[in-house]
C-alpha positions in Angstrom: 159.8 118.3 135.5 158.9 122.0 134.3 159.2 121.0 130.4 157.0 118.1 131.1 154.3 119.7 133.1 154.4 122.5 130.1 153.9 120.1 127.6 151.1 118.7 129.4 149.4 121.8 129.8 149.4 122.9 126.5 148.3 119.6 125.2 145.1 119.9 127.5 144.4 123.4 126.7 145.2 123.1 122.8 142.2 120.5 123.2 139.8 123.0 124.7 140.8 126.1 122.5 139.9 123.5 119.5 136.4 123.5 120.7 136.1 127.6 121.1 135.1 130.2 118.3 137.6 130.2 115.4 137.7 133.9 115.7 141.0 135.8 115.0 143.2 136.2 117.6 144.5 139.6 118.7 147.1 140.9 116.3 149.3 142.4 119.1 150.4 139.2 121.4 153.9 139.2 121.4 154.4 135.5 119.9 156.6 134.5 117.3 155.4 135.7 113.8 154.9 132.2 112.5 153.0 130.8 115.5 150.9 134.1 115.6 150.1 133.2 111.9 149.3 129.8 112.8 147.4 130.8 116.1 145.2 133.3 113.9 144.4 130.8 111.3 141.5 129.1 113.4 141.9 127.2 116.4 141.6 123.7 115.1 145.1 124.7 113.7 145.6 126.4 117.0 145.9 123.3 118.9 148.3 121.8 116.8 150.1 125.5 117.1 150.0 125.1 121.3 151.5 121.4 120.5 154.6 122.6 118.7 154.9 125.4 121.4 154.9 122.4 124.1 157.6 121.0 122.0 160.0 124.0 122.4 160.1 123.0 126.5 159.1 119.4 126.3 161.2 116.6 124.1 158.9 114.1 122.1 159.3 111.0 120.8 161.5 111.9 117.9 162.9 115.4 119.2 165.5 117.4 117.9 169.2 116.2 118.3 169.9 119.2 120.7 167.6 117.4 123.2 169.3 114.2 123.3 171.2 115.3 126.3 168.4 116.1 128.3 167.0 112.3 127.6 170.1 110.8 129.1 169.1 112.9 132.5 165.3 111.3 133.4 162.4 109.9 131.7 160.2 112.2 129.8 156.6 112.1 128.7 156.0 110.5 125.2 154.0 113.4 122.9 153.0 111.9 119.2 154.8 113.6 116.3 157.9 113.1 114.4 157.9 111.3 110.8 154.7 110.1 110.1 156.4 107.3 107.9 157.7 106.1 111.4 156.2 103.6 113.3 156.4 105.2 116.8 154.7 102.1 118.8 156.4 99.0 116.9 155.7 97.0 120.0 152.2 95.2 119.3 151.7 92.6 122.1 153.5 90.8 124.8 152.3 87.1 125.5 153.5 85.1 128.7 153.7 81.5 129.3 153.9 80.0 132.6 154.4 76.5 133.9 154.9 76.1 137.2 155.8 72.3 138.4 156.6 72.1 142.1 158.0 75.2 143.3 159.9 76.0 139.8 158.4 78.2 137.4 159.5 78.1 133.6 158.5 81.1 131.8 158.3 82.1 127.9 158.0 85.6 127.2 156.8 86.5 123.6 157.2 90.4 122.4 155.8 90.8 119.0 157.2 93.8 117.1 155.7 95.4 113.6 156.5 97.9 111.4 153.5 99.4 110.1 155.2 102.6 108.7 157.0 103.2 105.8 160.7 103.3 106.5 162.9 100.3 108.4 163.4 101.0 112.3 164.9 99.7 114.8 163.2 99.2 118.2 164.3 99.5 122.1 161.8 98.3 124.3 162.6 98.8 128.4 161.0 96.0 130.2 160.9 94.4 133.8 161.4 90.8 134.8 161.6 89.2 138.1 164.6 89.6 140.8 164.8 86.0 140.7 164.8 85.4 137.0 167.7 82.9 135.4 167.1 84.2 131.9 168.8 81.6 129.9 167.6 81.7 125.9 166.4 84.0 123.4 165.0 83.5 119.9 164.0 85.3 117.2 161.5 84.4 114.7 161.6 86.2 111.5 158.5 85.0 109.1 159.5 81.3 108.6 163.1 81.5 109.8 163.8 81.0 113.8 167.2 82.6 114.5 168.8 81.1 117.9 170.7 83.6 120.2 174.0 83.2 121.3 175.7 84.2 124.5 178.2 87.0 124.7 180.6 89.0 126.7 178.3 92.2 126.7 180.3 94.7 124.7 181.2 91.9 122.6 177.7 91.0 121.4 177.0 95.1 121.4 179.7 95.4 118.7 178.0 92.3 116.5 174.6 94.0 117.3 175.8 97.2 115.9 177.8 95.4 113.0 174.6 93.3 112.0 172.5 97.0 112.1 175.1 98.7 109.7 175.1 95.7 107.0 171.4 95.9 106.5 170.7 92.3 108.8 168.0 92.2 110.9 169.0 91.7 114.4 168.4 91.4 118.5 170.2 92.2 121.3 168.6 91.6 125.3 171.0 93.3 127.4 170.4 93.6 131.9 170.5 97.1 132.8 169.2 96.0 136.5 168.5 92.2 137.8 165.3 93.0 137.1 165.5 95.4 134.5 166.6 94.5 130.6 166.5 95.9 127.3 165.7 94.6 123.9 167.2 96.0 120.7 165.8 95.1 117.6 167.5 96.4 114.2 166.1 96.7 110.8 162.3 95.6 110.9 161.1 96.5 107.8 157.8 97.8 106.8 155.4 95.1 107.0 157.6 92.9 109.0 156.4 90.8 112.1 159.1 89.9 114.4 159.0 87.6 117.2 161.6 87.9 120.1 161.4 84.9 122.9 162.7 85.0 125.8 163.0 82.0 128.2 163.4 82.0 132.0 163.7 79.9 135.0 162.6 80.9 138.6 162.3 79.5 142.0 158.7 80.3 144.2 159.8 80.4 147.8 156.6 80.1 150.0 155.8 82.4 153.0 153.5 81.8 155.7 152.2 78.5 153.4 151.7 81.3 150.6 152.9 80.9 147.0 153.1 83.8 144.6 154.2 83.9 140.9 154.7 87.7 139.8 155.4 89.2 136.5 156.1 92.3 136.5 154.9 94.3 133.7 156.2 98.0 133.6 159.5 99.7 134.6 158.4 103.0 137.2 160.0 106.0 135.9 163.6 106.2 137.6 164.5 109.5 139.3 168.1 109.9 138.4 170.5 111.5 140.8 173.2 113.8 139.4 175.8 112.2 142.3 174.4 108.5 141.4 177.3 106.5 139.6 174.4 105.4 137.3 174.1 109.1 136.4 175.1 108.5 132.5 173.1 105.3 131.8 170.9 106.2 128.6 168.2 103.5 129.8 166.8 105.6 132.4 165.8 108.2 130.1 162.9 106.2 128.9 159.5 107.6 127.3 156.6 107.5 129.5 152.8 107.7 128.7 151.2 110.3 130.5 149.0 109.2 133.5 145.7 107.8 132.4 146.6 106.8 128.9 146.8 102.9 128.3 149.5 101.5 126.2 148.1 100.4 123.1 150.4 97.2 123.1 148.4 93.9 124.2 149.2 91.9 127.0 148.3 88.3 127.5 149.7 85.7 130.4 148.6 82.1 130.8 149.9 79.9 134.1 149.7 76.1 134.2 149.8 74.7 137.7 151.3 71.1 138.1 151.9 71.0 142.1 152.4 67.5 144.2 149.7 68.1 146.3 146.2 69.5 146.3 146.0 73.0 145.4 143.7 74.1 147.9 143.4 77.7 146.7 143.9 80.3 143.5 143.6 83.8 143.3 145.1 87.0 141.9 145.5 90.2 144.1 146.3 92.4 141.0 143.9 91.1 138.0 140.6 89.5 137.1 141.4 86.0 136.2 139.7 83.1 134.6 140.7 79.6 136.1 140.2 76.1 135.0 140.5 72.9 137.1 141.8 69.9 135.8 141.9 67.4 139.1 143.1 68.3 142.3 146.5 69.2 141.6 146.5 70.8 138.1 144.8 74.4 137.1 145.0 76.6 134.1 144.9 80.1 134.7 144.7 83.0 132.5 143.3 86.7 132.2 139.5 87.3 132.2 137.9 89.2 129.3 137.6 92.3 131.3 141.2 92.3 132.4 143.0 92.2 129.4 142.7 96.2 128.7 145.3 97.9 130.3 146.6 95.0 132.1 150.2 95.8 131.5 150.5 99.1 133.9 151.1 97.0 137.4 152.4 93.4 138.2 150.6 90.5 137.6 150.8 88.3 141.0 149.1 84.6 141.4 148.9 83.4 144.7 148.0 80.1 145.7 148.1 77.7 148.8 148.5 74.0 148.7 146.6 71.4 150.8 147.6 72.1 154.6 148.9 75.7 155.4 152.5 74.4 156.4 155.7 75.0 154.4 156.7 71.5 152.9 160.7 70.9 153.6 162.6 68.9 151.0 165.3 68.5 149.1 166.3 68.0 145.3 169.3 66.0 144.2 170.1 66.3 140.2 172.7 64.1 138.8 174.4 65.7 135.7 175.6 63.7 132.5 178.4 63.8 130.4 182.4 64.2 130.7 182.1 67.2 132.7 178.8 66.2 134.6 178.1 68.4 137.9 175.4 67.5 140.4 173.1 70.1 141.8 171.1 70.2 144.9 168.1 72.4 146.1 167.1 72.7 150.0 163.8 73.6 151.3 163.5 73.6 154.7 160.4 75.0 157.1 161.8 77.2 160.4 160.9 76.3 164.0 157.9 78.0 165.9 158.6 81.5 167.2 160.1 81.9 170.8 158.2 83.4 173.6 158.3 87.1 173.5 159.3 87.3 177.1 163.0 86.9 176.3 163.1 89.5 173.7 165.7 92.3 174.2 164.4 96.0 173.7 163.5 97.2 170.4 163.6 100.1 168.5 162.4 100.9 165.0 163.3 104.0 162.6 160.8 104.1 159.7 162.2 106.0 156.6 159.5 107.1 154.3 159.6 108.1 151.2 157.4 111.6 150.3 158.5 112.1 147.2 156.6 113.2 143.6 156.3 109.6 142.2 154.6 108.8 146.1 152.0 111.0 145.4 148.3 109.7 145.7 148.1 106.0 146.2 151.2 105.1 147.1 152.2 107.3 149.6 147.9 107.1 150.9 149.1 103.3 151.0 152.1 103.9 153.1 150.0 105.9 155.7 147.8 103.1 156.0 150.4 100.7 156.5 152.3 102.8 158.9 149.6 103.5 160.9 149.4 99.7 161.5 153.1 99.3 162.1 153.6 101.9 164.2 150.5 101.8 165.9 151.2 98.1 166.4 154.7 98.9 168.8 154.9 98.0 172.3 154.9 100.3 174.8 158.3 99.3 175.7 159.5 99.7 172.1 161.2 103.1 171.3 160.9 104.5 167.4 161.7 107.7 165.3 160.6 108.5 161.5 162.2 110.2 158.8 160.5 111.6 155.9 162.9 112.1 152.8 162.4 113.7 149.2 165.3 116.1 148.1 166.3 116.5 151.6 165.0 114.2 155.1 163.7 115.0 158.6 163.7 113.3 161.1 160.3 113.8 163.6 162.6 113.3 166.7 166.1 114.4 167.7 166.4 111.0 169.1 164.0 107.9 169.3 161.0 108.1 171.7 158.8 105.7 173.7 155.9 104.1 171.8 153.4 105.6 173.7 149.8 106.6 172.5 150.6 110.3 172.6 153.9 109.9 170.5 152.6 107.3 168.2 149.2 109.7 167.3 151.6 112.7 166.9 153.9 110.6 164.3 150.6 109.8 162.6 149.5 113.0 161.9 152.6 114.4 160.7 152.6 111.7 158.0 149.1 112.7 157.2 150.0 115.7 156.7 152.2 115.2 153.5 151.0 114.7 150.0 154.3 113.8 147.7 156.4 115.9 146.0 160.1 116.4 145.0 163.2 114.1 144.1 164.0 110.8 145.8 167.6 111.0 147.6 167.4 107.7 149.0 171.4 107.6 150.0 171.7 111.0 152.3 168.3 109.6 154.2 170.3 106.7 155.1 173.4 108.2 155.9 171.1 110.3 158.1 169.9 107.1 159.6 173.1 105.5 159.9 174.3 108.7 161.8 171.7 108.2 165.1 173.5 107.2 167.6 172.1 103.2 169.2 172.4 102.0 172.7 174.3 98.8 173.1 171.7 97.0 174.6 168.8 97.5 172.2 168.3 95.7 168.6 167.4 98.5 166.2 165.2 97.8 163.2 165.3 100.2 159.8 162.0 100.0 157.8 162.3 101.9 154.2 159.1 102.7 152.4 159.4 103.5 149.1 158.1 103.0 145.6 162.0 102.4 144.7 161.9 104.6 141.7 166.0 105.8 142.0 169.1 104.5 140.3 171.6 104.6 143.2 170.4 100.8 144.0 174.1 99.5 144.4 175.1 102.4 146.5 172.2 101.9 148.7 172.9 98.0 148.9 176.5 98.6 149.8 175.6 101.6 152.5 173.3 98.9 154.0 176.0 96.3 154.1 178.5 98.6 155.9 176.5 99.1 158.7 175.4 95.8 159.5 176.8 95.9 163.0 174.1 98.9 163.7 170.7 97.5 162.3 169.0 95.2 160.3 166.8 96.5 157.5 163.2 95.7 156.3 162.1 97.2 152.8 158.4 97.8 152.0 157.7 98.3 148.3 154.6 100.1 147.7 153.0 100.6 144.3 151.5 98.5 141.2 154.7 98.0 139.7 157.8 98.6 142.4 161.2 98.8 141.6 161.9 95.0 143.4 165.6 95.0 142.8 165.9 97.9 145.0 163.5 96.3 147.9 164.7 92.8 147.6 168.2 94.0 147.5 168.0 96.1 150.7 166.3 93.6 152.7 168.8 91.0 151.5 171.9 93.5 152.4 170.5 94.4 155.4 169.4 90.7 156.6 165.9 91.3 156.7 163.0 90.9 154.9 161.1 92.2 151.6 157.4 93.2 151.8 155.4 94.4 148.5 152.1 96.1 148.9 150.0 96.7 145.7 146.9 97.7 147.0 145.5 99.8 149.9 143.9 96.5 151.1 147.3 94.4 151.3 148.7 97.0 154.0 147.1 95.6 157.2 148.1 92.0 156.4 151.2 92.7 155.5 152.2 95.0 158.6 150.6 92.1 160.7 153.1 89.6 158.5 155.8 92.1 159.6 155.0 92.3 163.5 154.8 88.5 163.9 158.2 88.3 161.6 160.0 90.2 163.7 158.5 89.9 167.3 161.6 87.5 167.6 164.0 85.7 165.6 163.2 81.9 165.6 166.6 80.6 164.5 170.1 82.3 165.3 173.6 80.9 164.3 172.4 78.9 161.7 174.3 76.2 160.1 173.4 73.6 157.3 175.4 70.5 157.6 175.5 67.3 154.9 176.2 64.3 156.0 177.0 61.5 153.7 177.4 63.6 150.9 180.4 66.3 150.1 179.1 69.6 149.1 180.5 72.7 147.5 180.0 75.9 145.8 176.7 76.4 148.5 175.0 79.6 148.2 174.3 81.4 150.4 177.9 81.0 151.9 176.2 82.3 155.3 172.8 82.0 156.6 171.1 84.7 158.6 168.8 84.7 161.6 165.9 82.9 160.4 162.6 84.4 160.6 159.0 82.9 161.9 157.3 81.6 158.5 160.1 81.9 156.1 161.9 78.7 154.8 165.7 78.4 154.6 166.7 78.1 151.0 170.2 76.4 150.0 171.7 75.6 146.2 174.9 74.1 145.7 176.9 71.0 144.5 177.6 67.9 145.6 179.0 64.4 145.2 178.8 61.0 146.9 180.7 60.6 149.9 183.0 57.3 151.0 181.5 55.9 154.2 178.3 53.9 155.4 176.8 56.5 157.3 173.0 58.0 156.7 173.0 60.5 154.0 171.2 63.6 155.2 171.0 67.5 155.7 170.9 68.7 159.1 169.9 72.0 159.9 171.5 73.4 163.1 171.0 76.3 165.0 170.1 78.2 168.5 166.6 78.9 169.5 165.9 81.1 172.6 165.1 77.9 174.6 168.4 76.2 173.5 169.6 74.5 170.5 167.8 73.2 167.5 168.2 70.3 165.2 166.3 68.9 161.9 167.7 66.3 159.4 166.2 65.4 156.1 167.0 62.0 154.6 168.9 62.0 151.1 167.8 58.7 149.8 165.0 59.5 147.9 165.7 62.9 146.5 167.5 61.7 143.7 165.7 62.9 140.5 166.7 62.0 137.1 164.2 64.8 135.3 166.3 66.3 132.5 163.8 69.5 132.6 164.1 69.6 136.1 167.9 69.4 136.2 168.4 72.0 133.7 166.3 73.9 135.7 167.8 73.6 138.8 171.4 74.0 137.0 170.3 77.8 135.9 169.0 78.4 139.2 172.1 77.9 141.0 174.3 79.7 138.6 171.7 82.7 139.3 172.0 82.6 142.8 175.5 82.5 142.8 176.1 85.6 140.4 173.4 87.4 142.8 175.7 86.6 146.0 179.1 87.6 143.5 177.0 90.8 142.7 176.4 91.6 145.9 179.9 91.1 147.1 181.6 93.7 144.2 179.2 96.1 145.2 180.6 95.8 149.0 184.0 96.1 147.6 182.8 99.0 145.3 185.0 97.9 141.9 184.6 95.3 139.1 187.1 93.0 141.0 184.4 90.2 140.3 183.8 91.0 136.7 185.9 88.2 135.5 184.0 85.7 137.8 180.3 86.8 137.0 181.4 87.0 133.1 182.4 83.4 133.4 179.5 81.9 134.8 177.0 83.8 133.0 179.1 82.6 129.6 179.0 79.0 131.4 175.5 78.5 132.1 173.9 80.4 129.4 173.1 83.3 131.8 172.0 87.1 131.1 174.0 88.9 133.7 175.2 92.8 134.1 178.1 91.5 132.0 176.9 89.1 129.5 174.0 89.9 126.7 172.0 87.7 124.1 172.3 88.8 120.8 170.8 87.2 117.6 171.5 88.0 113.7 169.9 86.9 110.8 172.2 85.7 108.0 170.4 87.5 105.3 171.1 91.4 104.5 167.7 92.8 104.2 167.8 96.4 104.3 170.3 97.7 101.4 170.1 101.1 103.1 170.5 100.8 106.7 172.0 104.3 107.2 167.8 105.5 106.5 166.5 103.3 109.5 165.0 105.4 112.2 165.5 104.8 116.2 162.3 104.6 117.9 162.1 104.1 121.5 159.0 102.4 122.7 156.8 104.2 125.4 155.1 102.4 128.4 152.5 103.6 130.7 152.5 104.9 134.2 152.3 102.2 137.1 148.7 102.2 137.9 148.0 104.7 140.9 151.4 106.7 139.8 150.7 110.4 138.9 152.6 112.6 136.1 154.4 114.1 139.1 156.8 111.1 138.9 158.3 112.1 135.3 160.5 114.8 135.8 163.4 116.8 133.6 167.1 117.0 134.5 167.4 117.2 138.3 166.2 120.4 140.2 167.5 121.1 143.4 164.9 122.9 144.7 163.6 125.4 142.1 163.5 125.9 138.5 166.2 127.8 136.9 165.5 131.6 136.5 165.7 131.2 132.7 163.2 128.2 132.8 161.1 129.5 135.1 161.0 132.8 133.2 160.0 131.3 129.9 157.4 129.0 131.8 155.9 132.2 133.4 156.0 134.4 129.6 154.6 130.9 128.2 151.9 130.6 130.7 150.4 134.1 130.3 150.5 134.1 126.7 148.2 131.1 126.9 145.8 133.0 129.6 145.6 136.2 127.5 144.8 134.0 124.3 142.3 132.0 126.3 140.6 135.2 127.8 140.3 136.5 124.5 138.9 133.7 122.8 136.2 133.8 125.6 135.2 137.5 125.1 135.1 136.9 121.2 133.0 133.8 122.0 130.7 136.0 124.7 130.7 138.7 121.7 129.4 136.4 119.0 126.7 135.0 121.2 125.5 138.6 122.1 125.3 139.5 118.4 
């Protein structure tokens, strides 16, 4: 963080000095001779000299070899520089085409890379994706040629890519680092080349409160990389980041086509200005408004739509496979019953775990405060609560939970309001601190985590939450324009709760109200889905959690006809506060022969099964399910943590592949996130004495230069 802060300071001061007098500097300033000569030659040159000084402390996009170790530790600010013959920003645009048919979205993402430099390059780009996406294909278009990618075991794909790169072939590699974080590598992009990488994925759009939402993430927020994390050595975490307020030069555009079974009631985007073209009552085309295309890729693109009638439509889709090894798949979505009366609710205890680290500074933390006022202020006097604030350390407001009286609530809100954000994001110690709190047996405890999710300890967090399911369920609030949805959704899934994402301060009251309504009581417990008249297997999820209000029950699986003449139907059974519950859906009219829908359902089932196995693997703390996950990825052509896509051109295009430069494409800071989110290596409390000393000496020198220039300017004005 010291290095990055100094770099930005020097950059800003350099610009300021360039506007001052070009008078010579004091010859006795204790600076290196070369730098002193440079500074004394004039202030326009001095600006560059300060940038050179900054490079001594902050890595650039083409830094020295001895800085490579630092880059494996954390994100860093991108500073222009390096070889002028190398195009440092090869990603020119990202184009997204979305087709929504019913509850399934089919998405094509096209990344356009162009080398406008004079040397061959290898481009690397870390980018986000939906946590629900089943990425099932990749193609590369090079001039008039189409290169289709193959799914491979991850290490094999890497070897094929590296071999192609060393032979001078243009090649592309797509890897998954998290279920919502991917990386594209494109080797041997020659000067003047225009390379188009196409990714294809399918996603299920599950409704909530009668509202459907499609989300396309555009930027990966800078991750705090704890040295204690199992992922501490992952190099993708050291992504280059543009400073706050600097737009990405890469263009972004997205087009969505809605085709729904019933009339579209409302279409809106809380994130971007959009243009809507209606074609009848059930079709609409949505694109970015002209004014929204500038700097549109520094926050999630969110599209909300409602259908005629606010109730969730229950239904089931049956797909029959073809061929010798045909498989039949089903997708069921069942609306839950109405909520139980409050009179039968057990005593409730809430623990709010609030992130006040550096990345939460400004908009995220201010929004979190507004949301917490709604949540804590809405508790009933019979409820109890506590608040844990965490960054590098964590502190409870009270030794034990206290009643939600007006006095206690007001005191909690005053303390929360007094924090502004700073420090690292030690999520795991904070969660351990929470689970160490004793809980009375007759109390239902709910943990509410509030964070932007910019950490690299997702697996450790999921495992910790799962191990303590007998103590509490967990809800996760992600706050920010581009939150880490993998962490937010994974925490909620592990804690049998629900994820909430707040992208603007205006969303806070509505999301807080939705949370209160959802947790007022479980709508259905001891839930079981039973198919009658057909045989089912490989059903995911294997176990259904308590059903909360306004959230449908969703099931995937495989089926075949069963002998017998009984009715073919799905029965959802469970217990409500007022007794047993049962609802049935007939299957006779559910069979669909649509080939495109079948392919999507096949991929969605496999993606859901992989997510379930990954959760189990995390809980076990080993790689015992690696073979099963890999087999699913290879069989269903899906990108996973153990499989990758690789595309290799058969032509040798670069006769000197060793001359190619590697470029890490920088990306903007998410909207509303400050420079405090980007730091250097882990600093436990304060900078190392050597680093702090260097910083103080340098800042003193810069201050002396600035004062000298100011005096000289006044002297010239006097003369």
